[in-house]
N, CA, C, O and the ligand as a Tripos MOL2 file, in Angstrom:
@<TRIPOS>MOLECULE
protein
  297   295    75     0     0
PROTEIN
NO_CHARGES

@<TRIPOS>ATOM
      1 N          16.3470   31.5450  -49.9150 N.3       1 MET1
      2 CA         15.4440   30.5790  -50.5700 C.3       1 MET1
      3 C          14.2770   30.2190  -49.6560 C.2       1 MET1
      4 O          14.4610   29.9580  -48.4670 O.2       1 MET1
      5 N          13.0940   30.2110  -50.2200 N.am      2 SER2
      6 CA         11.9010   29.8650  -49.4400 C.3       2 SER2
      7 C          11.2940   28.5840  -49.9750 C.2       2 SER2
      8 O          11.3370   28.3130  -51.1750 O.2       2 SER2
      9 N          10.7360   27.8100  -49.0830 N.am      3 VAL3
     10 CA         10.0960   26.5610  -49.5020 C.3       3 VAL3
     11 C           8.5810   26.6640  -49.3880 C.2       3 VAL3
     12 O           7.8690   25.6620  -49.4470 O.2       3 VAL3
     13 N           8.1010   27.8970  -49.2220 N.am      4 GLU4
     14 CA          6.6600   28.0900  -49.0180 C.3       4 GLU4
     15 C           5.8440   27.6270  -50.2130 C.2       4 GLU4
     16 O           4.7030   27.1940  -50.0590 O.2       4 GLU4
     17 N           6.4300   27.7160  -51.4120 N.am      5 GLY5
     18 CA          5.7270   27.2990  -52.6150 C.3       5 GLY5
     19 C           5.3420   25.8310  -52.5890 C.2       5 GLY5
     20 O           4.3760   25.4150  -53.2290 O.2       5 GLY5
     21 N           6.1030   25.0610  -51.8480 N.am      6 LEU6
     22 CA          5.8390   23.6250  -51.7740 C.3       6 LEU6
     23 C           4.6000   23.3170  -50.9370 C.2       6 LEU6
     24 O           4.0830   22.2000  -50.9730 O.2       6 LEU6
     25 N           4.1260   24.3100  -50.1840 N.am      7 GLU7
     26 CA          2.9640   24.0910  -49.3290 C.3       7 GLU7
     27 C           1.6510   24.2170  -50.0990 C.2       7 GLU7
     28 O           0.5770   24.0580  -49.5190 O.2       7 GLU7
     29 N           1.7290   24.5010  -51.4030 N.am      8 GLU8
     30 CA          0.5150   24.7130  -52.1950 C.3       8 GLU8
     31 C          -0.3310   23.4580  -52.2980 C.2       8 GLU8
     32 O          -1.5600   23.5310  -52.3250 O.2       8 GLU8
     33 N           0.3160   22.3180  -52.3570 N.am      9 HIS9
     34 CA         -0.4620   21.0880  -52.3580 C.3       9 HIS9
     35 C           0.0790   20.1430  -51.2890 C.2       9 HIS9
     36 O           1.2300   20.2430  -50.8650 O.2       9 HIS9
     37 N          -0.7710   19.2420  -50.8760 N.am     10 LYS10
     38 CA         -0.3880   18.2910  -49.8280 C.3      10 LYS10
     39 C          -0.3250   16.8880  -50.4020 C.2      10 LYS10
     40 O          -0.9350   16.5750  -51.4240 O.2      10 LYS10
     41 N           0.4250   16.0650  -49.7160 N.am     11 HIS11
     42 CA          0.4710   14.6600  -50.0920 C.3      11 HIS11
     43 C          -0.2500   13.8490  -49.0280 C.2      11 HIS11
     44 O          -0.1620   14.1420  -47.8350 O.2      11 HIS11
     45 N          -0.9490   12.8440  -49.4720 N.am     12 CYS12
     46 CA         -1.6170   11.9370  -48.5490 C.3      12 CYS12
     47 C          -0.5590   11.2830  -47.6630 C.2      12 CYS12
     48 O           0.4520   10.7800  -48.1530 O.2      12 CYS12
     49 N          -0.8030   11.2980  -46.3600 N.am     13 ALA13
     50 CA          0.1810   10.7750  -45.4110 C.3      13 ALA13
     51 C           0.3080    9.2570  -45.5080 C.2      13 ALA13
     52 O           1.2620    8.6780  -44.9870 O.2      13 ALA13
     53 N          -0.6430    8.6160  -46.1660 N.am     14 VAL14
     54 CA         -0.6420    7.1510  -46.2320 C.3      14 VAL14
     55 C          -0.1040    6.6690  -47.5770 C.2      14 VAL14
     56 O           0.8860    5.9380  -47.6170 O.2      14 VAL14
     57 N          -0.7380    7.0670  -48.6710 N.am     15 CYS15
     58 CA         -0.3570    6.5320  -49.9760 C.3      15 CYS15
     59 C           0.4680    7.5150  -50.8010 C.2      15 CYS15
     60 O           0.9790    7.1470  -51.8580 O.2      15 CYS15
     61 N           0.6090    8.7600  -50.3380 N.am     16 GLY16
     62 CA          1.4580    9.7270  -51.0210 C.3      16 GLY16
     63 C           0.8000   10.4370  -52.1840 C.2      16 GLY16
     64 O           1.4510   11.2240  -52.8710 O.2      16 GLY16
     65 N          -0.4900   10.1740  -52.4230 N.am     17 ALA17
     66 CA         -1.2030   10.8300  -53.5120 C.3      17 ALA17
     67 C          -1.3010   12.3280  -53.2480 C.2      17 ALA17
     68 O          -1.4440   12.7560  -52.1030 O.2      17 ALA17
     69 N          -1.2250   13.1160  -54.3100 N.am     18 VAL18
     70 CA         -1.3070   14.5660  -54.1630 C.3      18 VAL18
     71 C          -2.7540   14.9650  -53.8990 C.2      18 VAL18
     72 O          -3.6700   14.5530  -54.6110 O.2      18 VAL18
     73 N          -2.9360   15.7740  -52.8620 N.am     19 ILE19
     74 CA         -4.2580   16.2880  -52.5470 C.3      19 ILE19
     75 C          -4.2890   17.7400  -53.0270 C.2      19 ILE19
     76 O          -3.6860   18.6190  -52.4110 O.2      19 ILE19
     77 N          -4.9900   17.9780  -54.1230 N.am     20 SER20
     78 CA         -4.9570   19.2950  -54.7470 C.3      20 SER20
     79 C          -5.9610   20.2520  -54.1190 C.2      20 SER20
     80 O          -5.7020   21.4510  -54.0140 O.2      20 SER20
     81 N          -7.1080   19.7220  -53.7010 N.am     21 HIS21
     82 CA         -8.1280   20.6060  -53.1270 C.3      21 HIS21
     83 C          -7.6720   21.1180  -51.7720 C.2      21 HIS21
     84 O          -7.0250   20.4050  -51.0050 O.2      21 HIS21
     85 N          -8.0200   22.3640  -51.4920 N.am     22 LYS22
     86 CA         -7.6300   22.9820  -50.2330 C.3      22 LYS22
     87 C          -8.5320   22.4690  -49.1130 C.2      22 LYS22
     88 O          -9.6000   23.0160  -48.8370 O.2      22 LYS22
     89 N          -8.0730   21.4330  -48.5010 N.am     23 ASP23
     90 CA         -8.8390   20.8450  -47.4120 C.3      23 ASP23
     91 C          -8.5330   21.5810  -46.1170 C.2      23 ASP23
     92 O          -7.3750   21.8390  -45.7870 O.2      23 ASP23
     93 N          -9.5720   21.9070  -45.4060 N.am     24 LYS24
     94 CA         -9.3710   22.5630  -44.1180 C.3      24 LYS24
     95 C          -9.0300   21.5060  -43.0780 C.2      24 LYS24
     96 O          -9.8760   21.0760  -42.2940 O.2      24 LYS24
     97 N          -7.7640   21.1030  -43.0970 N.am     25 GLY25
     98 CA         -7.3150   20.0740  -42.1650 C.3      25 GLY25
     99 C          -7.3110   20.5830  -40.7370 C.2      25 GLY25
    100 O          -6.9770   21.7380  -40.4720 O.2      25 GLY25
    101 N          -7.6840   19.7100  -39.8320 N.am     26 LYS26
    102 CA         -7.6430   20.0700  -38.4250 C.3      26 LYS26
    103 C          -6.1850   20.1700  -37.9700 C.2      26 LYS26
    104 O          -5.3360   19.4230  -38.4570 O.2      26 LYS26
    105 N          -5.8910   21.0740  -37.0520 N.am     27 PRO27
    106 CA         -4.5030   21.1780  -36.5710 C.3      27 PRO27
    107 C          -4.0420   19.8640  -35.9570 C.2      27 PRO27
    108 O          -4.7550   19.2500  -35.1640 O.2      27 PRO27
    109 N          -2.8470   19.4470  -36.3340 N.am     28 GLY28
    110 CA         -2.2970   18.2140  -35.7970 C.3      28 GLY28
    111 C          -2.7970   16.9770  -36.4950 C.2      28 GLY28
    112 O          -2.3390   15.8690  -36.2150 O.2      28 GLY28
    113 N          -3.7540   17.1620  -37.4210 N.am     29 LYS29
    114 CA         -4.2890   16.0200  -38.1610 C.3      29 LYS29
    115 C          -3.6230   15.9540  -39.5240 C.2      29 LYS29
    116 O          -3.5240   16.9640  -40.2200 O.2      29 LYS29
    117 N          -3.1720   14.7850  -39.9030 N.am     30 ALA30
    118 CA         -2.4710   14.6410  -41.1680 C.3      30 ALA30
    119 C          -3.4520   14.6730  -42.3320 C.2      30 ALA30
    120 O          -4.6330   14.3590  -42.1840 O.2      30 ALA30
    121 N          -2.9310   15.0600  -43.4920 N.am     31 TYR31
    122 CA         -3.7400   15.0720  -44.6950 C.3      31 TYR31
    123 C          -3.8050   13.6780  -45.2800 C.2      31 TYR31
    124 O          -2.7770   13.0290  -45.4760 O.2      31 TYR31
    125 N          -5.0050   13.2210  -45.5550 N.am     32 VAL32
    126 CA         -5.1850   11.9370  -46.2160 C.3      32 VAL32
    127 C          -6.1710   12.1220  -47.3580 C.2      32 VAL32
    128 O          -7.0150   13.0180  -47.3200 O.2      32 VAL32
    129 N          -6.0620   11.2590  -48.3930 N.am     33 CYS33
    130 CA         -6.8440   11.4630  -49.6040 C.3      33 CYS33
    131 C          -8.2340   10.8610  -49.5000 C.2      33 CYS33
    132 O          -9.1460   11.2950  -50.2040 O.2      33 CYS33
    133 N          -8.4130    9.8730  -48.6370 N.am     34 SER34
    134 CA         -9.7020    9.2020  -48.6060 C.3      34 SER34
    135 C         -10.0110    8.6870  -47.2020 C.2      34 SER34
    136 O          -9.1630    8.6950  -46.3090 O.2      34 SER34
    137 N         -11.2430    8.2460  -47.0420 N.am     35 GLU35
    138 CA        -11.6770    7.6700  -45.7630 C.3      35 GLU35
    139 C         -10.8520    6.4350  -45.4260 C.2      35 GLU35
    140 O         -10.5000    6.1940  -44.2710 O.2      35 GLU35
    141 N         -10.5500    5.6460  -46.4840 N.am     36 GLN36
    142 CA         -9.7640    4.4200  -46.3070 C.3      36 GLN36
    143 C          -8.3690    4.7570  -45.7790 C.2      36 GLN36
    144 O          -7.8680    4.1030  -44.8640 O.2      36 GLN36
    145 N          -7.7440    5.7890  -46.3660 N.am     37 CYS37
    146 CA         -6.4140    6.1950  -45.9360 C.3      37 CYS37
    147 C          -6.4730    6.7820  -44.5270 C.2      37 CYS37
    148 O          -5.5390    6.6190  -43.7420 O.2      37 CYS37
    149 N          -7.5590    7.4550  -44.2130 N.am     38 SER38
    150 CA         -7.7310    8.0240  -42.8830 C.3      38 SER38
    151 C          -7.7240    6.9290  -41.8260 C.2      38 SER38
    152 O          -7.0960    7.0560  -40.7760 O.2      38 SER38
    153 N          -8.4510    5.8330  -42.1370 N.am     39 LYS39
    154 CA         -8.5150    4.6900  -41.2170 C.3      39 LYS39
    155 C          -7.1400    4.0430  -41.0770 C.2      39 LYS39
    156 O          -6.7100    3.7030  -39.9750 O.2      39 LYS39
    157 N          -6.4510    3.8750  -42.2230 N.am     40 THR40
    158 CA         -5.1140    3.2890  -42.2040 C.3      40 THR40
    159 C          -4.1800    4.1470  -41.3700 C.2      40 THR40
    160 O          -3.3800    3.6330  -40.5880 O.2      40 THR40
    161 N          -4.2890    5.4660  -41.5420 N.am     41 TYR41
    162 CA         -3.4130    6.3880  -40.8180 C.3      41 TYR41
    163 C          -3.6670    6.3010  -39.3120 C.2      41 TYR41
    164 O          -2.7280    6.2380  -38.5190 O.2      41 TYR41
    165 N          -4.9440    6.2970  -38.9270 N.am     42 ASP42
    166 CA         -5.3030    6.2010  -37.5060 C.3      42 ASP42
    167 C          -4.7310    4.9320  -36.8880 C.2      42 ASP42
    168 O          -4.2010    4.9450  -35.7770 O.2      42 ASP42
    169 N          -4.8510    3.8320  -37.6370 N.am     43 LYS43
    170 CA         -4.3320    2.5450  -37.1550 C.3      43 LYS43
    171 C          -2.8280    2.6210  -36.9650 C.2      43 LYS43
    172 O          -2.2840    2.1340  -35.9740 O.2      43 LYS43
    173 N          -2.1600    3.2490  -37.9450 N.am     44 ARG44
    174 CA         -0.7020    3.3490  -37.9100 C.3      44 ARG44
    175 C          -0.2640    4.2010  -36.7120 C.2      44 ARG44
    176 O           0.6880    3.8600  -36.0100 O.2      44 ARG44
    177 N          -0.9720    5.3100  -36.4930 N.am     45 VAL45
    178 CA         -0.6350    6.2060  -35.3830 C.3      45 VAL45
    179 C          -0.8000    5.4930  -34.0490 C.2      45 VAL45
    180 O           0.0300    5.6230  -33.1500 O.2      45 VAL45
    181 N          -1.8930    4.7350  -33.9390 N.am     46 LYS46
    182 CA         -2.1500    3.9970  -32.6980 C.3      46 LYS46
    183 C          -1.0560    2.9630  -32.4520 C.2      46 LYS46
    184 O          -0.6010    2.7780  -31.3230 O.2      46 LYS46
    185 N          -0.6420    2.2930  -33.5280 N.am     47 LYS47
    186 CA          0.4060    1.2690  -33.4200 C.3      47 LYS47
    187 C           1.7190    1.9070  -32.9660 C.2      47 LYS47
    188 O           2.3960    1.3910  -32.0760 O.2      47 LYS47
    189 N           2.0720    3.0380  -33.5900 N.am     48 VAL48
    190 CA          3.3150    3.7370  -33.2470 C.3      48 VAL48
    191 C           3.2650    4.2050  -31.7930 C.2      48 VAL48
    192 O           4.2540    4.1110  -31.0670 O.2      48 VAL48
    193 N           2.0980    4.7110  -31.3750 N.am     49 LYS49
    194 CA          1.9350    5.1760  -29.9940 C.3      49 LYS49
    195 C           2.1570    4.0260  -29.0140 C.2      49 LYS49
    196 O           2.8120    4.1900  -27.9850 O.2      49 LYS49
    197 N           1.5980    2.8540  -29.3520 N.am     50 ARG50
    198 CA          1.7310    1.6890  -28.4790 C.3      50 ARG50
    199 C           3.1960    1.2500  -28.4020 C.2      50 ARG50
    200 O           3.6950    0.9310  -27.3230 O.2      50 ARG50
    201 N           3.8800    1.2350  -29.5440 N.am     51 ILE51
    202 CA          5.2940    0.8390  -29.5770 C.3      51 ILE51
    203 C           6.1290    1.8230  -28.7620 C.2      51 ILE51
    204 O           7.0260    1.4190  -28.0230 O.2      51 ILE51
    205 N           5.8270    3.1340  -28.9010 N.am     52 LYS52
    206 CA          6.5570    4.1530  -28.1440 C.3      52 LYS52
    207 C           6.3330    3.9830  -26.6510 C.2      52 LYS52
    208 O           7.2670    4.0860  -25.8550 O.2      52 LYS52
    209 N           5.0840    3.7210  -26.2790 N.am     53 LEU53
    210 CA          4.7460    3.5340  -24.8650 C.3      53 LEU53
    211 C           5.5120    2.3410  -24.2960 C.2      53 LEU53
    212 O           6.0750    2.4160  -23.2040 O.2      53 LEU53
    213 N           5.5260    1.2330  -25.0530 N.am     54 LEU54
    214 CA          6.2570    0.0380  -24.6270 C.3      54 LEU54
    215 C           7.7470    0.3320  -24.5050 C.2      54 LEU54
    216 O           8.4140   -0.1420  -23.5850 O.2      54 LEU54
    217 N           8.2590    1.1280  -25.4520 N.am     55 TRP55
    218 CA          9.6690    1.4790  -25.4540 C.3      55 TRP55
    219 C          10.0230    2.2940  -24.2030 C.2      55 TRP55
    220 O          11.0270    2.0360  -23.5390 O.2      55 TRP55
    221 N           9.1670    3.2910  -23.8990 N.am     56 TYR56
    222 CA          9.3990    4.1210  -22.7230 C.3      56 TYR56
    223 C           9.3200    3.2800  -21.4580 C.2      56 TYR56
    224 O          10.1270    3.4400  -20.5420 O.2      56 TYR56
    225 N           8.3450    2.3870  -21.4160 N.am     57 LEU57
    226 CA          8.1690    1.5330  -20.2430 C.3      57 LEU57
    227 C           9.3840    0.6500  -20.0230 C.2      57 LEU57
    228 O           9.8810    0.5270  -18.9040 O.2      57 LEU57
    229 N           9.8660    0.0270  -21.1150 N.am     58 SER58
    230 CA         11.0120   -0.8700  -20.9890 C.3      58 SER58
    231 C          12.2620   -0.0860  -20.6020 C.2      58 SER58
    232 O          13.0830   -0.5680  -19.8210 O.2      58 SER58
    233 N          12.4090    1.1230  -21.1480 N.am     59 THR59
    234 CA         13.5430    1.9760  -20.7790 C.3      59 THR59
    235 C          13.4760    2.3020  -19.2950 C.2      59 THR59
    236 O          14.4840    2.2650  -18.5890 O.2      59 THR59
    237 N          12.2750    2.6210  -18.8390 N.am     60 PHE60
    238 CA         12.0550    2.9680  -17.4340 C.3      60 PHE60
    239 C          12.3900    1.7860  -16.5270 C.2      60 PHE60
    240 O          13.0430    1.9240  -15.4930 O.2      60 PHE60
    241 N          11.9120    0.6120  -16.9620 N.am     61 ILE61
    242 CA         12.1290   -0.6140  -16.1700 C.3      61 ILE61
    243 C          13.6200   -0.9380  -16.0750 C.2      61 ILE61
    244 O          14.0820   -1.4390  -15.0500 O.2      61 ILE61
    245 N          14.3690   -0.6560  -17.1360 N.am     62 VAL62
    246 CA         15.8120   -0.9280  -17.1320 C.3      62 VAL62
    247 C          16.5730    0.1580  -16.3720 C.2      62 VAL62
    248 O          17.5060   -0.1310  -15.6230 O.2      62 VAL62
    249 N          16.1570    1.4170  -16.5770 N.am     63 LEU63
    250 CA         16.9200    2.5390  -16.0110 C.3      63 LEU63
    251 C          16.7440    2.6950  -14.5110 C.2      63 LEU63
    252 O          17.6870    3.0680  -13.8130 O.2      63 LEU63
    253 N          15.5470    2.4140  -14.0060 N.am     64 VAL64
    254 CA         15.3010    2.6130  -12.5780 C.3      64 VAL64
    255 C          16.1850    1.7100  -11.7060 C.2      64 VAL64
    256 O          16.8370    2.2090  -10.7880 O.2      64 VAL64
    257 N          16.2260    0.3960  -11.9660 N.am     65 PRO65
    258 CA         17.1420   -0.4420  -11.1720 C.3      65 PRO65
    259 C          18.5970   -0.0190  -11.3380 C.2      65 PRO65
    260 O          19.3740   -0.0760  -10.3850 O.2      65 PRO65
    261 N          18.9670    0.4010  -12.5370 N.am     66 LEU66
    262 CA         20.3460    0.8620  -12.7810 C.3      66 LEU66
    263 C          20.6430    2.0930  -11.9410 C.2      66 LEU66
    264 O          21.7180    2.2100  -11.3540 O.2      66 LEU66
    265 N          19.6850    3.0100  -11.8860 N.am     67 ALA67
    266 CA         19.8490    4.2350  -11.1120 C.3      67 ALA67
    267 C          19.9800    3.9140   -9.6270 C.2      67 ALA67
    268 O          20.7930    4.5060   -8.9160 O.2      67 ALA67
    269 N          19.1610    2.9620   -9.1750 N.am     68 ILE68
    270 CA         19.2120    2.5550   -7.7680 C.3      68 ILE68
    271 C          20.5720    1.9160   -7.4570 C.2      68 ILE68
    272 O          21.1900    2.1990   -6.4310 O.2      68 ILE68
    273 N          21.0140    1.0570   -8.3620 N.am     69 LEU69
    274 CA         22.3320    0.4170   -8.1970 C.3      69 LEU69
    275 C          23.4510    1.4610   -8.1700 C.2      69 LEU69
    276 O          24.3830    1.3780   -7.3700 O.2      69 LEU69
    277 N          23.3330    2.4340   -9.0580 N.am     70 ALA70
    278 CA         24.3380    3.4930   -9.1290 C.3      70 ALA70
    279 C          24.3480    4.2940   -7.8280 C.2      70 ALA70
    280 O          25.4060    4.6790   -7.3320 O.2      70 ALA70
    281 N          23.1670    4.5350   -7.2900 N.am     71 LEU71
    282 CA         23.0680    5.2820   -6.0380 C.3      71 LEU71
    283 C          23.6510    4.4970   -4.8780 C.2      71 LEU71
    284 O          24.2940    5.0490   -3.9860 O.2      71 LEU71
    285 N          23.4060    3.1780   -4.9160 N.am     72 LEU72
    286 CA         23.8590    2.3250   -3.8150 C.3      72 LEU72
    287 C          25.3610    2.0650   -3.8660 C.2      72 LEU72
    288 O          26.0510    2.0750   -2.8460 O.2      72 LEU72
    289 N          25.8520    1.8280   -5.0990 N.am     73 PHE73
    290 CA         27.2490    1.3990   -5.2290 C.3      73 PHE73
    291 C          28.1340    2.4470   -5.9250 C.2      73 PHE73
    292 O          29.3570    2.3090   -5.9610 O.2      73 PHE73
    293 N          27.5060    3.4880   -6.4740 N.am     74 GLY74
    294 CA         28.2710    4.4840   -7.2100 C.3      74 GLY74
    295 C          28.9230    5.4500   -6.2180 C.2      74 GLY74
    296 O          29.6210    6.3780   -6.6280 O.2      74 GLY74
    297 ZN         -4.1840    8.1040  -49.5950 Zn       75 ZN75
@<TRIPOS>BOND
     1     1     2 1
     2     2     3 1
     3     3     4 2
     4     3     5 am
     5     5     6 1
     6     6     7 1
     7     7     8 2
     8     7     9 am
     9     9    10 1
    10    10    11 1
    11    11    12 2
    12    11    13 am
    13    13    14 1
    14    14    15 1
    15    15    16 2
    16    15    17 am
    17    17    18 1
    18    18    19 1
    19    19    20 2
    20    19    21 am
    21    21    22 1
    22    22    23 1
    23    23    24 2
    24    23    25 am
    25    25    26 1
    26    26    27 1
    27    27    28 2
    28    27    29 am
    29    29    30 1
    30    30    31 1
    31    31    32 2
    32    31    33 am
    33    33    34 1
    34    34    35 1
    35    35    36 2
    36    35    37 am
    37    37    38 1
    38    38    39 1
    39    39    40 2
    40    39    41 am
    41    41    42 1
    42    42    43 1
    43    43    44 2
    44    43    45 am
    45    45    46 1
    46    46    47 1
    47    47    48 2
    48    47    49 am
    49    49    50 1
    50    50    51 1
    51    51    52 2
    52    51    53 am
    53    53    54 1
    54    54    55 1
    55    55    56 2
    56    55    57 am
    57    57    58 1
    58    58    59 1
    59    59    60 2
    60    59    61 am
    61    61    62 1
    62    62    63 1
    63    63    64 2
    64    63    65 am
    65    65    66 1
    66    66    67 1
    67    67    68 2
    68    67    69 am
    69    69    70 1
    70    70    71 1
    71    71    72 2
    72    71    73 am
    73    73    74 1
    74    74    75 1
    75    75    76 2
    76    75    77 am
    77    77    78 1
    78    78    79 1
    79    79    80 2
    80    79    81 am
    81    81    82 1
    82    82    83 1
    83    83    84 2
    84    83    85 am
    85    85    86 1
    86    86    87 1
    87    87    88 2
    88    87    89 am
    89    89    90 1
    90    90    91 1
    91    91    92 2
    92    91    93 am
    93    93    94 1
    94    94    95 1
    95    95    96 2
    96    95    97 am
    97    97    98 1
    98    98    99 1
    99    99   100 2
   100    99   101 am
   101   101   102 1
   102   102   103 1
   103   103   104 2
   104   103   105 am
   105   105   106 1
   106   106   107 1
   107   107   108 2
   108   107   109 am
   109   109   110 1
   110   110   111 1
   111   111   112 2
   112   111   113 am
   113   113   114 1
   114   114   115 1
   115   115   116 2
   116   115   117 am
   117   117   118 1
   118   118   119 1
   119   119   120 2
   120   119   121 am
   121   121   122 1
   122   122   123 1
   123   123   124 2
   124   123   125 am
   125   125   126 1
   126   126   127 1
   127   127   128 2
   128   127   129 am
   129   129   130 1
   130   130   131 1
   131   131   132 2
   132   131   133 am
   133   133   134 1
   134   134   135 1
   135   135   136 2
   136   135   137 am
   137   137   138 1
   138   138   139 1
   139   139   140 2
   140   139   141 am
   141   141   142 1
   142   142   143 1
   143   143   144 2
   144   143   145 am
   145   145   146 1
   146   146   147 1
   147   147   148 2
   148   147   149 am
   149   149   150 1
   150   150   151 1
   151   151   152 2
   152   151   153 am
   153   153   154 1
   154   154   155 1
   155   155   156 2
   156   155   157 am
   157   157   158 1
   158   158   159 1
   159   159   160 2
   160   159   161 am
   161   161   162 1
   162   162   163 1
   163   163   164 2
   164   163   165 am
   165   165   166 1
   166   166   167 1
   167   167   168 2
   168   167   169 am
   169   169   170 1
   170   170   171 1
   171   171   172 2
   172   171   173 am
   173   173   174 1
   174   174   175 1
   175   175   176 2
   176   175   177 am
   177   177   178 1
   178   178   179 1
   179   179   180 2
   180   179   181 am
   181   181   182 1
   182   182   183 1
   183   183   184 2
   184   183   185 am
   185   185   186 1
   186   186   187 1
   187   187   188 2
   188   187   189 am
   189   189   190 1
   190   190   191 1
   191   191   192 2
   192   191   193 am
   193   193   194 1
   194   194   195 1
   195   195   196 2
   196   195   197 am
   197   197   198 1
   198   198   199 1
   199   199   200 2
   200   199   201 am
   201   201   202 1
   202   202   203 1
   203   203   204 2
   204   203   205 am
   205   205   206 1
   206   206   207 1
   207   207   208 2
   208   207   209 am
   209   209   210 1
   210   210   211 1
   211   211   212 2
   212   211   213 am
   213   213   214 1
   214   214   215 1
   215   215   216 2
   216   215   217 am
   217   217   218 1
   218   218   219 1
   219   219   220 2
   220   219   221 am
   221   221   222 1
   222   222   223 1
   223   223   224 2
   224   223   225 am
   225   225   226 1
   226   226   227 1
   227   227   228 2
   228   227   229 am
   229   229   230 1
   230   230   231 1
   231   231   232 2
   232   231   233 am
   233   233   234 1
   234   234   235 1
   235   235   236 2
   236   235   237 am
   237   237   238 1
   238   238   239 1
   239   239   240 2
   240   239   241 am
   241   241   242 1
   242   242   243 1
   243   243   244 2
   244   243   245 am
   245   245   246 1
   246   246   247 1
   247   247   248 2
   248   247   249 am
   249   249   250 1
   250   250   251 1
   251   251   252 2
   252   251   253 am
   253   253   254 1
   254   254   255 1
   255   255   256 2
   256   255   257 am
   257   257   258 1
   258   258   259 1
   259   259   260 2
   260   259   261 am
   261   261   262 1
   262   262   263 1
   263   263   264 2
   264   263   265 am
   265   265   266 1
   266   266   267 1
   267   267   268 2
   268   267   269 am
   269   269   270 1
   270   270   271 1
   271   271   272 2
   272   271   273 am
   273   273   274 1
   274   274   275 1
   275   275   276 2
   276   275   277 am
   277   277   278 1
   278   278   279 1
   279   279   280 2
   280   279   281 am
   281   281   282 1
   282   282   283 1
   283   283   284 2
   284   283   285 am
   285   285   286 1
   286   286   287 1
   287   287   288 2
   288   287   289 am
   289   289   290 1
   290   290   291 1
   291   291   292 2
   292   291   293 am
   293   293   294 1
   294   294   295 1
   295   295   296 2
@<TRIPOS>SUBSTRUCTURE
     1 MET1         2 RESIDUE 1 A MET
     2 SER2         6 RESIDUE 1 A SER
     3 VAL3        10 RESIDUE 1 A VAL
     4 GLU4        14 RESIDUE 1 A GLU
     5 GLY5        18 RESIDUE 1 A GLY
     6 LEU6        22 RESIDUE 1 A LEU
     7 GLU7        26 RESIDUE 1 A GLU
     8 GLU8        30 RESIDUE 1 A GLU
     9 HIS9        34 RESIDUE 1 A HIS
    10 LYS10       38 RESIDUE 1 A LYS
    11 HIS11       42 RESIDUE 1 A HIS
    12 CYS12       46 RESIDUE 1 A CYS
    13 ALA13       50 RESIDUE 1 A ALA
    14 VAL14       54 RESIDUE 1 A VAL
    15 CYS15       58 RESIDUE 1 A CYS
    16 GLY16       62 RESIDUE 1 A GLY
    17 ALA17       66 RESIDUE 1 A ALA
    18 VAL18       70 RESIDUE 1 A VAL
    19 ILE19       74 RESIDUE 1 A ILE
    20 SER20       78 RESIDUE 1 A SER
    21 HIS21       82 RESIDUE 1 A HIS
    22 LYS22       86 RESIDUE 1 A LYS
    23 ASP23       90 RESIDUE 1 A ASP
    24 LYS24       94 RESIDUE 1 A LYS
    25 GLY25       98 RESIDUE 1 A GLY
    26 LYS26      102 RESIDUE 1 A LYS
    27 PRO27      106 RESIDUE 1 A PRO
    28 GLY28      110 RESIDUE 1 A GLY
    29 LYS29      114 RESIDUE 1 A LYS
    30 ALA30      118 RESIDUE 1 A ALA
    31 TYR31      122 RESIDUE 1 A TYR
    32 VAL32      126 RESIDUE 1 A VAL
    33 CYS33      130 RESIDUE 1 A CYS
    34 SER34      134 RESIDUE 1 A SER
    35 GLU35      138 RESIDUE 1 A GLU
    36 GLN36      142 RESIDUE 1 A GLN
    37 CYS37      146 RESIDUE 1 A CYS
    38 SER38      150 RESIDUE 1 A SER
    39 LYS39      154 RESIDUE 1 A LYS
    40 THR40      158 RESIDUE 1 A THR
    41 TYR41      162 RESIDUE 1 A TYR
    42 ASP42      166 RESIDUE 1 A ASP
    43 LYS43      170 RESIDUE 1 A LYS
    44 ARG44      174 RESIDUE 1 A ARG
    45 VAL45      178 RESIDUE 1 A VAL
    46 LYS46      182 RESIDUE 1 A LYS
    47 LYS47      186 RESIDUE 1 A LYS
    48 VAL48      190 RESIDUE 1 A VAL
    49 LYS49      194 RESIDUE 1 A LYS
    50 ARG50      198 RESIDUE 1 A ARG
    51 ILE51      202 RESIDUE 1 A ILE
    52 LYS52      206 RESIDUE 1 A LYS
    53 LEU53      210 RESIDUE 1 A LEU
    54 LEU54      214 RESIDUE 1 A LEU
    55 TRP55      218 RESIDUE 1 A TRP
    56 TYR56      222 RESIDUE 1 A TYR
    57 LEU57      226 RESIDUE 1 A LEU
    58 SER58      230 RESIDUE 1 A SER
    59 THR59      234 RESIDUE 1 A THR
    60 PHE60      238 RESIDUE 1 A PHE
    61 ILE61      242 RESIDUE 1 A ILE
    62 VAL62      246 RESIDUE 1 A VAL
    63 LEU63      250 RESIDUE 1 A LEU
    64 VAL64      254 RESIDUE 1 A VAL
    65 PRO65      258 RESIDUE 1 A PRO
    66 LEU66      262 RESIDUE 1 A LEU
    67 ALA67      266 RESIDUE 1 A ALA
    68 ILE68      270 RESIDUE 1 A ILE
    69 LEU69      274 RESIDUE 1 A LEU
    70 ALA70      278 RESIDUE 1 A ALA
    71 LEU71      282 RESIDUE 1 A LEU
    72 LEU72      286 RESIDUE 1 A LEU
    73 PHE73      290 RESIDUE 1 A PHE
    74 GLY74      294 RESIDUE 1 A GLY
    75 ZN75       297 GROUP 0 **** ****
């Protein structure tokens, strides 16, 4: 079974609207139906990136002292 047929049309990454025209999307850039959705998507991506960065930082801050403790007392 192939799912290639499903690639014929795209859905807007923001509102889910079907994008029927063959848009030459840039690699790594999501398909969006309008300028408004494009802005919303960019904002969402930036927010997710910031949350991920904070998550990695907090993990690092917790793990480093733990690793040091493990090295000292483990
Ligand atoms: Zn949209």
